[in-house]
VMD Tcl script that draws the C-alpha trace (Angstrom):
set ca {
  {8.11 -33.61 8.33}
  {5.29 -31.38 7.33}
  {3.12 -34.02 6.20}
  {3.70 -36.61 9.57}
  {2.20 -33.10 11.35}
  {-1.34 -33.90 10.46}
  {-1.29 -37.85 11.33}
  {-0.42 -36.48 14.88}
  {-3.21 -34.27 15.20}
  {-5.75 -36.46 13.80}
  {-4.46 -39.20 15.72}
  {-4.79 -36.89 19.06}
  {-8.38 -35.83 17.24}
  {-9.52 -39.71 17.48}
  {-8.00 -40.42 20.84}
  {-9.90 -37.24 21.77}
  {-13.37 -37.64 20.42}
  {-13.68 -41.36 21.16}
  {-13.10 -40.34 24.91}
  {-15.99 -38.04 25.40}
  {-18.81 -38.92 22.58}
  {-18.80 -42.55 24.35}
  {-19.14 -41.53 27.69}
  {-21.39 -38.53 26.52}
  {-24.37 -41.45 24.88}
  {-26.12 -41.89 28.00}
  {-26.30 -37.52 28.43}
  {-27.65 -37.19 24.91}
  {-30.14 -39.75 25.19}
  {-31.49 -38.12 28.40}
  {-31.50 -34.84 26.65}
  {-27.75 -33.63 27.11}
  {-27.08 -32.46 23.47}
  {-26.10 -28.99 25.19}
  {-23.38 -30.74 27.24}
  {-22.40 -32.89 24.30}
  {-22.30 -28.90 21.91}
  {-20.32 -27.36 24.59}
  {-17.64 -30.32 24.50}
  {-17.80 -30.12 20.60}
  {-17.17 -26.45 21.24}
  {-14.15 -26.39 23.43}
  {-12.32 -29.49 21.24}
  {-12.88 -27.20 18.50}
  {-10.97 -24.36 20.51}
  {-8.86 -26.73 21.31}
  {-7.69 -28.14 17.47}
  {-7.66 -24.33 16.47}
  {-5.02 -23.44 19.18}
  {-3.34 -26.19 18.61}
  {-3.06 -25.59 14.72}
  {-2.04 -22.26 15.42}
  {1.29 -23.47 17.67}
  {2.27 -25.68 14.98}
  {1.93 -23.03 12.66}
  {4.72 -20.97 14.78}
  {6.82 -23.96 15.36}
  {7.08 -24.99 11.46}
  {8.34 -21.26 10.87}
  {10.40 -21.35 13.42}
  {12.27 -24.77 12.27}
  {12.29 -24.00 8.15}
  {13.28 -20.55 8.65}
  {15.37 -19.89 11.53}
  {15.74 -16.30 12.14}
  {19.64 -15.95 12.24}
  {19.62 -17.39 8.35}
  {16.46 -15.94 7.28}
  {16.36 -13.68 3.93}
  {13.02 -12.03 2.92}
  {12.36 -10.54 -0.27}
  {9.26 -7.76 -0.73}
  {7.78 -5.93 -3.25}
  {6.59 -2.49 -2.92}
  {5.33 -0.16 -5.31}
  {4.46 3.96 -5.69}
  {2.13 5.13 -8.62}
  {2.78 3.52 -11.57}
  {2.21 5.83 -14.08}
  {4.93 4.65 -16.22}
  {4.88 0.82 -15.85}
  {2.49 -1.47 -15.44}
  {3.60 -4.70 -13.39}
  {3.14 -8.12 -15.23}
  {5.76 -10.58 -13.18}
  {8.95 -10.97 -11.39}
  {11.69 -13.52 -11.64}
  {13.71 -13.50 -8.53}
  {17.37 -15.25 -9.22}
  {19.82 -16.27 -5.87}
  {23.29 -16.74 -6.24}
  {22.64 -17.90 -9.82}
  {19.59 -19.70 -8.90}
  {15.69 -19.13 -9.53}
  {13.96 -18.82 -6.30}
  {10.66 -17.22 -7.55}
  {8.84 -16.37 -10.21}
  {5.21 -14.51 -9.76}
  {2.66 -13.34 -12.04}
  {0.74 -10.79 -10.75}
  {-2.87 -10.57 -10.95}
  {-5.06 -6.74 -11.44}
  {-5.80 -7.07 -7.94}
  {-2.73 -7.28 -6.57}
  {-1.32 -4.91 -8.50}
  {-3.94 -2.42 -7.55}
  {-3.27 -2.90 -3.65}
  {0.38 -2.45 -4.51}
  {-0.51 1.29 -5.94}
  {-2.71 1.44 -2.72}
  {0.26 0.97 -0.34}
  {0.61 -2.69 0.12}
  {3.88 -4.94 0.56}
  {4.10 -8.70 -1.25}
  {6.32 -11.18 0.25}
  {7.63 -12.65 -3.01}
  {10.91 -14.87 -1.49}
  {11.45 -16.28 1.87}
  {14.18 -18.45 2.71}
  {17.18 -19.34 4.17}
  {21.21 -18.43 4.16}
  {24.43 -18.56 4.81}
  {26.74 -15.83 6.43}
  {28.41 -13.91 3.62}
  {28.01 -12.03 0.30}
  {25.17 -12.99 -1.95}
  {23.79 -12.13 -4.79}
  {20.56 -10.93 -5.77}
  {18.70 -10.24 -9.20}
  {15.06 -9.02 -9.90}
  {13.48 -9.10 -13.34}
  {10.59 -7.02 -14.05}
  {8.09 -7.31 -16.97}
  {5.41 -5.67 -17.78}
  {4.30 -2.85 -19.73}
  {6.39 0.43 -19.85}
  {5.86 3.98 -21.47}
  {3.89 3.93 -24.93}
  {2.76 1.07 -24.14}
  {5.14 -1.38 -25.01}
  {6.49 -4.62 -23.20}
  {8.98 -3.90 -20.66}
  {11.57 -5.90 -19.16}
  {14.36 -5.04 -16.96}
  {16.55 -6.05 -14.41}
  {17.55 -4.84 -11.02}
  {20.78 -6.42 -8.90}
  {21.67 -5.91 -5.09}
  {25.30 -7.74 -3.80}
  {24.51 -7.52 0.15}
  {26.33 -9.06 2.67}
  {23.96 -11.80 4.86}
  {25.37 -11.06 8.80}
  {23.56 -13.28 11.63}
  {20.08 -12.39 12.11}
  {17.30 -11.92 9.43}
  {17.78 -9.72 6.25}
  {15.11 -8.47 4.65}
  {15.27 -6.65 1.06}
  {12.75 -4.57 -0.77}
  {12.23 -4.59 -4.52}
  {10.45 -0.95 -5.21}
  {8.83 0.25 -8.31}
  {8.21 3.90 -8.52}
  {8.09 6.39 -11.30}
  {10.98 8.78 -12.16}
  {9.02 11.74 -13.76}
  {12.14 13.29 -14.78}
  {12.81 10.97 -17.18}
  {9.11 9.16 -18.04}
  {10.07 6.30 -16.95}
  {9.89 3.76 -14.71}
  {12.60 3.22 -11.85}
  {13.50 -0.37 -10.17}
  {15.57 0.06 -7.11}
  {16.56 -2.95 -4.67}
  {17.73 -2.42 -1.20}
  {18.07 -3.49 2.09}
  {15.86 -3.06 5.27}
  {17.71 -1.97 8.29}
}
mol new
graphics top color blue
foreach p $ca { graphics top sphere $p radius 0.5 }
foreach p [lrange $ca 0 end-1] q [lrange $ca 1 end] { graphics top cylinder $p $q radius 0.2 }
display resetview
């Protein structure tokens, strides 16, 4: 379906452009370049509005609110763990593998939140496994997993993967929790 949308938009643009340009040729010859520019700007605005509406429609069709599940990553401090990547498994299937850049990690340290996965799930019990890879205490490679078993009801479900420092043990802490 997604590949068909641009063809429709292009078809609409060709039809829309063919009429006004052909009709405005005498205007352009008579010095009506301003009118032609105004028509082009209004057409550009209409195309941008149509693109926005198509994007919203696509999101509603691909991820209906009653089956939607989204997983977000957040980070606090980060003295004991330097994030490199996260692997997500949902009900035994790999759904996301994300390799973080240095810039993205800095954004997470400043309070940013990254949406690592968005998909659809049936109502019922599901298991989410997140495996965090990076550099841990004493500059050693660190790989740690966290699991969450949750019940999906009708409506959107939001899950947070939170990485924080546990100062009492001088270790990173990985928490997977549901947002209410």
